[in-house]
N, C-alpha and C positions, 0 to 999 in steps of 0.2 A: 267672358271674352276671351277671343284667340289672338296671340301676336302673331303680326305678319313681318318679316323683314324683306322688304326691295331692294335689291343689290344692282346697279347699271356701270356698265364700264363705261365710263363719259369721254368715248374718241370722238364721238360725233352725236348730235342732238337725238338720232331717232331711237336708239337703245334708254335713252331716258325717257323720252317723251310718252313710248309705248307701256313702261312700265306706271309714269305719272298716270296713264290716262283709265286703267284699269285701275289702280290704287284708291282715283281721288273718287269712285263710285262706290267704293264699299261702305257700305254700313256702318258707321262709329260707333253704335251700340252694340255690333255684333263683332269689331275686330279693332284692333290697336294698331294701327300702322305706321311703320317706321321706315325710315329711306335712307339708303346709304351712296354716296358717290362722292367725287372728287370737287365738285362743285355745282350751286345753287343758284342758278339762273333766274335772274326775278321773274323774266318772263315766263319761264317754264314752272315753277312754284311761287306764283306770288299768291294764288288765290286756295293752295294749299294748305292743311294743317298737319302734315305729316312732323313725326319728330325727327330731327333730321342730323345723318350722323356721314362726319368727312371720312373718307377712303381714296387714299391716291391713284391715281391713273396715270398712265405714260401719259406724254405729251401728245393732245391729239393731232396738230399739224405733222410733228413728226413722224405718227405712225402714219398717216395717210402718203406718206412719202415714201416710206417702207413698204408700204402696198404697192405703190405706183412702180418700185424697183423689183418688186417680188421677193421681197426679204419677209424673214419672220418678224411678225410684231411683238414675241417676250421669247425673252430666254429664260432658263432654270432658275435664273438665280432672280429675276423680277417677279417669275409667278411663285416664287418662294415666300418673297416678301409681301405678295399679296396674301398668302395663306394664314400668314403671321397675324397680318392686320385683321384678318375674316375672324380669323380662331379669337382674338381680344374681343372684337365685337359680337361675336355669337355666344362666347362664356358670358358677355356681359349682360347681354338682352335673353338670352334663352328663347327666342321664338317657338312657336310651335310650327314655324313653316317659314323656309326663305324663300325668294323667287330671284332669279337673276335673269339678267340681259346681257348677252357675249360677255358677261364676267367667267370666263375659262375655267378660274380656279376654283372657283365657289364650290362647284359639287365635289373635289377632293375635302376643304374645309368642313362643309355641312358633315360627309359623310365620316369625318376625325370627329366632329363635335356632337356626333348622333342627332343631327339635326335633317328632316326631310326636305328634298330640296329640290324645284321645280325651276327648269330651263326655259324660258320664251324665246323662239327663233321662227323664222320663215322655214316652210315646208318641202322648200326649193334646196335648204341643205340635210333635209334627213336623207337615211341610208335608204330610206323605204319609198323615196319620190320615184314617180316614173319618168325618164326620161331617156329621148334618144342618144345624147352625148352633153359633154359640159361644154358649155362656150369657150372660147379665148377672150380672157381680158385685155387690157392694153400694158401688159407686160412687155419688157426691154426688146425681147427676142421677136417679137412681130417686129419690129422695125429694120429686125438684123435680117430675118430669113422672109418675112413676109407673112400675111395672113393665112392664103391655103397652105404651105406649108406646116405654118405651125398649127391648123385645123388638124392636117394631114398626122402629125405625130404627137396630139396630145392625148389621145388616149392612151399610147405606150408610158408617155410620160406622168401623166396623173397620178396615177399610183403613188409612185416614188415621191412624186412632189407632197402628196398630201401626207403620206408617212414623214416627210420631211419637217411639214409644219406641225405635225403631233409629235413627236419628239422630245422638245423640253417638257410637254406637257406627261407623257408618259414616266422620264425622268423623273420630274416631280411624285407621279403617284408610287412609283417605285420606292423613294425616299417613307415614303408614308403606307409600304406594304400593301398598295392596291394594284388590283389587273390591269396592266398595259390596256389600252384602246387601239382598234384596226386602225384607224384613219383617221383624218382630220374633221370627216364628217361625225363619227363616233365621239371625237372631242367635243364638238359643236353644240351636239344634243343630248349631252350628257347629263345626267340625273336622276333622282328616282321619279320624276317625271319632267315631259316634254309637253310643251304647248305651244301649239302653232299658230302665230296670228297670220291666217291664212284662210282660204277656203278650198274643200279638193276638187271644185270645179274647174279652178285654176290653176291648182298645182295638185293633179290627182296623185296618189299613192298607193301602192299596194295595200294588203288588210292591216291595219297598223295593230302592234301590241297594247295589250290594257293600258300600261303607263303612260301611253302618248295618244294626245288626241287635238281635234281642230277646234280653235276659238272663233275663227271667224276674223275679219279686218278690224285693226285695232287702230281707229282713227286720233286724231289729235289736231287743234289747231290754238294759237296763240288768243288768248281771253282779251284781245286787244280791240278798240274798235277801228272800223274803216277809214282812210283818207278820206279828206273832205273830195280829193279830186275820184275817188270810186265811183260815187255817185254822180258824177259829169261825164262820163263813159258815153259817147257816142252811141246811139241805138241804129245807127245806119251803115255800123263797119264792126265786122267780126274783132271779139275778143279775144286774146291769148294770155295767160296766165304764165309765166316764166319763173321759174326758180332753180336753183342748183343745189339748195340746200347745203346742211353744212360739209358733206364729205366729195360733193360733184365736182368735175376739172374744170377750176377756175380760168384753164388757158382757153378753154371752150365759149366760154361766153362771150368775146367780141365777135368771134364768129355768127353766133347765135342772130346775137344785137344785130351785126349789119345786115344778116341777111332779115330778120324784120324791119328793119330800115328800107327795104325795097320793096315791100308788101304793102297792101291798102289794106290796113289790120291797124290797130290799138291793143298794144301789151301793157301788162302790171306786172313789175317787177319785183319780186323779194330778193335783198340779197343775203338773207340771214345774219347780218351783221357782218361779212366776211370780207367786204369789200367797198371802197369808195369811189363810185363813177363818177369823174367828170364830166365826160362828153357821150352824150347817149342818143339815139336818133329822134327827131322831135314825136315820133309816134309810141314811145314809151315812156312810162311812168313808174317812178321808182320808191321804194319804200325799205327800210331793213328789213322790217316784218309785216306780213298781211294775213287775214284770219283765212288760212288757208282753203278750208269746206267753201267760204263764199266767194274766193276768188276762182277758185274751180267751177263754182256754181256758174257763175256768170261768164264762164268761158267758152269758146268755140271749138279750142284744144288746148291742152296743157303741155308746156315744155318742161320737163325734168330731167334728172341724172340719171333715169330709171330705174331709180331704186324702188322700193316697194311703199315707200312713205308718203311721198307725194304722187305716185304712180295710182297706188290701192285709193287714194283721196281723189284723184279724178275719177276713177271708174265707180266710185262710189256713190258720184254723182252725175254718171250715166256721160262721161266726157273722155275721147280719147287722148290719147298721150303719144309725146313724142320725146322719147326717150334716148339721151344722149351718154349712155355709160361708158364708166372708164374700170372698173374695180371689178371683181370676180361677182359679188353679194348684187351688184347695180345690172350686171350683166344676165343674172339668172331671172333677175326678178321679169327685167324687160324682156327677154326670152320668153316667159310664160303669157304675158301681155301681149305681145306680138301674134304667138303661137293661136292666141284667143280671137284673133283680128279689131284687137282695141285700140291698135298702136302699131308705131313703126319706129323701129329701133335705128338710129345713125351713130357709128364707133366714134367717141371721142376722139380717140387717137387719131390724129392727123384731119378731122372734121373739114369740110370746103363749106361755103357758102353755099354752093349750087347744091350740096346734098339737102340742105336744111331746107331752101328753098323749093325743091324737090317733095321733099318730106312733107311740108308744111300746106303746099297747096292742094297735094293729094289730102289731107285730113279735112281742108275747107271745102273740096269739090266733091268726094268721094263720099255719100251718105251710110255707106255700109260701114266705115269706121265708128260713126256715130252710133249704129243701129247696134252694131256688137258690144259697142261700152255701156247702150241700156242692158243689154244681157246680162253683160257680166254684173253692171248694177241691182238688175233683180238678183242674182247670185248672191250677192253679198249681202242681201237684204233678208235673206232666208239665215241667216247668223248673228245674233245678238251675243257680239263677244263680251258683254257685263255681265249677261245673263249665264254666259255658259262658264265664266272663271267663276261666278260665285258656286253654281253649280260643284264645278272643280273643287273649290275650297272644303264646299259641305262632302264631298266624296272621300277627299284628301284626307279630311279631320272629322271622320266617322261621329266621335263621341262629343262632339261640339255642345249637342243639346238641341241644335238648331233644325228646323222643320224646312224641308224641302220647298220652293216658291212654286207657285200651282201654275206657272206658265213655265214651259218648255221648250228652248230654242231647237229649232231644226235642226 
């Protein structure tokens, strides 16, 4: 039996649940699974049997505030503390492989410990991704100079910005005698292996090096029952599933709800337990959490923060997306969805009710969005992330004595 350690940076839910989704589908007769993060939310871990280990993580809400200001999430001191904690755990467990999601220090700790390391990330962060340009996130500079000026000068500023964000990590690597990385993209995808929670049809790349591969979309929903009102939704009105997840811009939510209140629709809203709403439109039903895949399946379209978690979940159900992104990760995911013709991007910064109304009406009345969402659904269906992950493990641990599965995912 091989020992696996999954390590999530628990700033927001997405990084945790993707690893949980992959880990919980592994055969316990083949793998001993350990999971490390800063908090084990019962909604996420209630049905799992992982051996749990606590690792400190920077404060999530403060990290989101730093992102909104365009600040670094980490300094070298923080990353050094991360490495110290990770080294202790790696030395104690001695895993055969460690798999991380947004735990930027982990490739350093793993290399120092002599443990192979795999990094799970979206392909739009890859240096090998094909793109015309990077989108402009809701950085404070946009409010100062305007979006058009920011877009014009972003290509010139971006290499310097990416080097700025990579600097603390390169300082850490120098301390341990490791070669520096060129930019933020290399920091985010560092590791002996890089696994993309994506499909190349949605996020194309140049031919990838042998240590990088697509797994497919990694879907997760909380294992909770539907609220009673969920089965009582009217059949004569469109349904919209709304969630800004654990990292969306909450200041955009009142605007979204005001727009929904003006439409002849019914909405189901998951707050991700981030906010208590005292006053919502009559056509909105609210819950802290919902089984997202079922809510998306029932919906005519989904309103999200634009990120890959709920955005891809909607597309896997063949449902188009209205994305309201704020940080760069959300803009990258939603740009890919919009480019595929399966959704509409509305910037969270300065969002207006009229913008949400216009986008919602287009998604309700123009059948091309649903058709393109179903086409992307068919693309996602060709990739079984769990089968592909098992095949990766057997390739990465070739002396495990395990036999290859007969079924091979495309």
